[in-house]
C-alpha positions as a Markdown table, in Angstrom:
| # | Residue | x | y | z |
|---|---|---|---|---|
| 1 | Met | 99.4 | 116.0 | 91.3 |
| 2 | Thr | 102.9 | 114.9 | 91.3 |
| 3 | Ile | 105.7 | 117.0 | 92.9 |
| 4 | Pro | 109.0 | 117.0 | 90.8 |
| 5 | Asn | 112.2 | 116.5 | 92.6 |
| 6 | His | 115.8 | 116.5 | 91.9 |
| 7 | Pro | 117.8 | 113.2 | 92.1 |
| 8 | Gly | 119.6 | 112.9 | 95.2 |
| 9 | Asp | 117.7 | 115.8 | 97.0 |
| 10 | Pro | 115.0 | 115.8 | 99.3 |
| 11 | Ser | 111.5 | 116.4 | 97.0 |
| 12 | Ile | 109.4 | 119.3 | 97.9 |
| 13 | Ala | 107.1 | 116.9 | 99.2 |
| 14 | Ser | 109.1 | 115.1 | 101.7 |
| 15 | Val | 110.3 | 118.7 | 103.2 |
| 16 | Tyr | 106.5 | 119.4 | 103.0 |
| 17 | Asn | 105.8 | 116.2 | 105.4 |
| 18 | His | 108.8 | 116.2 | 108.1 |
| 19 | Cys | 109.5 | 119.8 | 108.5 |
| 20 | Gly | 106.1 | 120.4 | 110.3 |
| 21 | Glu | 106.9 | 116.9 | 112.4 |
| 22 | Arg | 110.1 | 118.6 | 113.3 |
| 23 | Val | 108.3 | 121.7 | 114.3 |
| 24 | Arg | 105.7 | 119.9 | 116.5 |
| 25 | Gln | 108.8 | 117.8 | 118.4 |
| 26 | Val | 110.9 | 120.8 | 119.1 |
| 27 | Arg | 107.7 | 122.8 | 120.3 |
| 28 | Glu | 107.0 | 120.5 | 122.4 |
| 29 | Gln | 110.1 | 119.4 | 124.1 |
| 30 | Leu | 110.3 | 123.0 | 124.9 |
| 31 | Gly | 106.9 | 123.1 | 126.5 |
| 32 | Leu | 106.2 | 125.6 | 124.6 |
| 33 | Thr | 102.0 | 125.8 | 123.0 |
| 34 | Leu | 101.2 | 127.2 | 119.5 |
| 35 | Arg | 100.5 | 130.7 | 120.8 |
| 36 | Gln | 103.8 | 130.9 | 122.9 |
| 37 | Leu | 105.8 | 129.8 | 119.8 |
| 38 | Ala | 104.4 | 132.8 | 118.1 |
| 39 | Glu | 104.7 | 135.2 | 120.9 |
| 40 | Arg | 108.5 | 134.0 | 120.7 |
| 41 | Ala | 108.8 | 134.7 | 117.3 |
| 42 | Arg | 107.5 | 137.8 | 117.7 |
| 43 | Ala | 109.7 | 138.9 | 120.5 |
| 44 | Asn | 112.2 | 138.5 | 117.7 |
| 45 | Gly | 110.3 | 141.6 | 115.9 |
| 46 | Glu | 108.9 | 138.6 | 113.5 |
| 47 | His | 105.1 | 138.0 | 111.7 |
| 48 | Ile | 103.7 | 134.9 | 112.5 |
| 49 | Thr | 100.2 | 133.8 | 113.8 |
| 50 | His | 99.9 | 130.6 | 116.0 |
| 51 | Ala | 97.6 | 129.7 | 113.2 |
| 52 | Ala | 100.4 | 129.6 | 110.7 |
| 53 | Val | 102.4 | 127.8 | 112.7 |
| 54 | Gln | 99.4 | 125.3 | 113.6 |
| 55 | Phe | 98.8 | 125.1 | 109.4 |
| 56 | Val | 102.5 | 123.9 | 109.3 |
| 57 | Glu | 102.4 | 121.2 | 111.7 |
| 58 | Arg | 99.2 | 119.9 | 110.6 |
| 59 | Lys | 100.8 | 119.8 | 106.7 |
| 60 | Ala | 97.7 | 122.2 | 105.9 |
| 61 | Thr | 100.4 | 123.9 | 104.0 |
| 62 | Cys | 103.5 | 124.2 | 102.1 |
| 63 | Pro | 105.4 | 126.7 | 104.2 |
| 64 | Lys | 107.4 | 129.3 | 102.3 |
| 65 | Val | 111.0 | 129.7 | 103.0 |
| 66 | Asp | 110.8 | 132.8 | 105.2 |
| 67 | Thr | 107.8 | 131.1 | 107.3 |
| 68 | Leu | 110.4 | 127.9 | 108.1 |
| 69 | Glu | 113.6 | 131.0 | 109.0 |
| 70 | Val | 111.1 | 132.9 | 111.6 |
| 71 | Ile | 110.1 | 129.1 | 113.4 |
| 72 | Ala | 113.7 | 128.1 | 113.1 |
| 73 | Arg | 114.9 | 131.0 | 114.6 |
| 74 | Ala | 112.0 | 131.3 | 117.6 |
| 75 | Leu | 112.5 | 127.4 | 117.9 |
| 76 | Glu | 116.5 | 128.6 | 118.0 |
| 77 | Ile | 117.1 | 125.3 | 115.7 |
| 78 | Ser | 118.8 | 125.8 | 112.6 |
| 79 | Pro | 116.4 | 126.4 | 109.4 |
| 80 | Ser | 118.3 | 123.5 | 107.2 |
| 81 | Trp | 117.5 | 121.0 | 109.9 |
| 82 | Leu | 114.2 | 122.2 | 110.7 |
| 83 | Ala | 113.5 | 121.7 | 106.7 |
| 84 | Tyr | 115.7 | 118.7 | 105.5 |
| 85 | Gly | 116.4 | 117.3 | 108.9 |
| 86 | Glu | 120.1 | 118.4 | 108.4 |
| 87 | Glu | 122.6 | 120.3 | 110.0 |
| 88 | Glu | 124.3 | 123.1 | 108.1 |
| 89 | Glu | 127.7 | 122.7 | 107.1 |
């Protein structure tokens, strides 16, 4: 299956492949386990399981925007950086 993209924009496949790597990178830099990251999100009033985070990291699922935002808030990073590797302007 080919995932369409727009010229000049990161493709959906690129977001899918790299956001999991960025989640793992930051989580490990913070010394958090998958469970601890999920607990951190729940402490912020969010609902996410460690299995959902694991699926994102392993690229087993294409995360929804709201899932990326939950993870970004729990990691205290920009959702834009998490998705695209770019800071918000």
